[in-house]
C-alpha positions as CSV (number, residue, x, y, z in Angstrom):
1,M,213.4,101.9,171.7
2,K,209.8,102.4,172.9
3,Q,207.1,105.5,173.1
4,G,208.2,108.5,175.5
5,E,212.0,107.3,175.2
6,E,214.1,110.7,175.2
7,I,216.5,110.6,172.3
8,V,219.2,112.8,170.6
9,C,217.6,112.7,167.0
10,P,219.8,111.3,164.2
11,H,218.2,113.7,161.6
12,C,217.6,116.9,163.8
13,K,220.1,116.6,166.3
14,M,218.1,117.9,169.0
15,D,216.9,116.1,172.3
16,S,213.8,114.9,171.8
17,F,211.7,111.9,172.6
18,L,209.9,109.4,170.6
19,V,206.2,109.4,169.6
20,K,204.2,106.2,168.5
21,T,202.3,106.8,164.9
22,N,200.3,104.6,162.5
23,L,202.2,104.2,159.2
24,M,198.8,104.4,156.7
25,D,198.9,103.9,152.8
26,G,195.7,105.7,152.0
27,W,193.2,104.0,154.3
28,T,195.0,101.2,154.8
29,F,197.1,100.3,158.0
30,K,200.5,99.4,157.3
31,G,202.0,99.3,161.0
32,E,203.2,101.2,163.7
33,I,206.4,103.4,163.6
34,L,208.3,105.6,166.2
35,I,208.9,109.4,165.1
36,C,211.0,112.3,166.6
37,S,208.5,114.9,168.2
38,L,210.2,117.7,167.1
39,C,211.1,116.9,163.1
40,K,208.7,113.9,162.6
41,Q,211.0,111.8,160.8
42,K,210.9,108.1,161.2
43,I,213.5,106.7,164.1
44,A,212.3,103.0,164.3
45,D,209.4,100.3,163.2
46,I,207.5,98.6,165.9
47,S,207.1,95.3,165.6
48,N,203.6,94.1,164.6
49,D,203.7,90.8,166.1
50,N,200.9,92.0,168.5
51,V,198.5,93.0,165.2
52,K,195.9,90.6,165.1
53,E,194.1,90.0,161.5
54,A,190.7,90.5,160.8
55,P,189.0,87.1,161.4
56,M,187.1,85.9,158.6
57,L,183.1,85.9,158.8
58,D,182.2,83.1,156.6
59,G,181.6,80.5,159.4
60,K,180.1,83.3,161.5
61,L,177.6,84.0,158.8
62,D,176.6,80.6,158.2
63,K,175.8,80.1,161.9
64,L,173.7,83.1,161.8
65,A,171.8,81.8,158.7
66,A,171.6,78.8,160.8
67,L,169.9,80.6,163.6
68,L,167.7,82.9,161.5
69,G,166.6,80.1,159.6
70,E,168.1,81.1,156.1
71,E,169.3,78.9,153.9
72,N,172.1,81.3,152.7
73,A,172.9,84.8,154.5
74,N,174.5,85.7,151.3
75,K,171.6,85.6,149.1
76,Q,171.1,88.6,146.7
77,I,167.7,89.9,145.8
78,L,167.2,91.0,142.2
79,L,164.9,93.2,141.1
80,E,163.0,92.9,137.7
81,S,162.8,96.2,135.3
82,N,159.6,97.1,136.1
83,E,160.1,96.8,140.0
84,K,162.7,99.4,139.9
85,K,162.1,102.5,142.3
86,L,162.1,105.8,140.2
87,F,164.1,107.7,142.3
88,C,164.7,111.7,142.1
89,R,168.2,111.4,141.9
90,D,168.0,109.5,138.5
91,C,165.2,111.7,136.8
92,R,165.8,114.1,134.0
93,S,164.4,117.0,136.2
94,Y,166.8,116.9,139.2
95,I,169.2,119.5,139.9
96,S,171.8,118.4,142.0
97,H,173.3,121.4,144.3
98,P,175.7,120.9,147.5
99,F,173.1,123.1,149.3
100,M,170.0,122.2,147.8
101,N,168.4,119.7,145.6
102,R,165.8,120.6,143.7
103,C,163.4,119.2,141.1
104,Q,163.0,121.6,137.9
105,L,159.5,120.3,137.5
106,H,158.0,120.7,140.7
107,A,159.9,123.7,141.5
108,K,160.6,122.6,144.8
109,E,163.2,121.0,147.2
110,V,163.8,117.3,147.2
111,N,165.4,114.7,148.5
112,P,167.7,112.2,146.5
113,M,166.0,109.1,147.4
114,D,162.3,110.5,147.0
115,D,160.2,108.9,144.3
116,C,158.1,110.7,142.1
117,R,155.0,109.9,139.6
118,D,156.4,112.1,136.8
119,F,159.4,110.3,136.6
120,T,161.7,110.7,133.4
121,R,164.8,108.8,132.8
């Protein structure tokens, strides 16, 4: 069986053709199946022999680090408590709304990632 093939659907008993669709579990790809174009019921699985696994990037990150002259590309930068930014989204005066984000203290529209001198946690 292949996509576009004409069949008599075993579910709806109508003349139809096969349509290939992705089988998903949330946002995770599980495979491909053939379904009836009329009733959308599963007819057959498609073998996933041609689907390649995502390559691991461990070796590639090391090569990139060597090219850029860095010792470890996965190195994380930790901030001290006095170095943390004072973003508006973390402030007590910040009012979040789907259409406009406002600062109650300054009575103006703000961006959540703005920083403020009058910050209060």
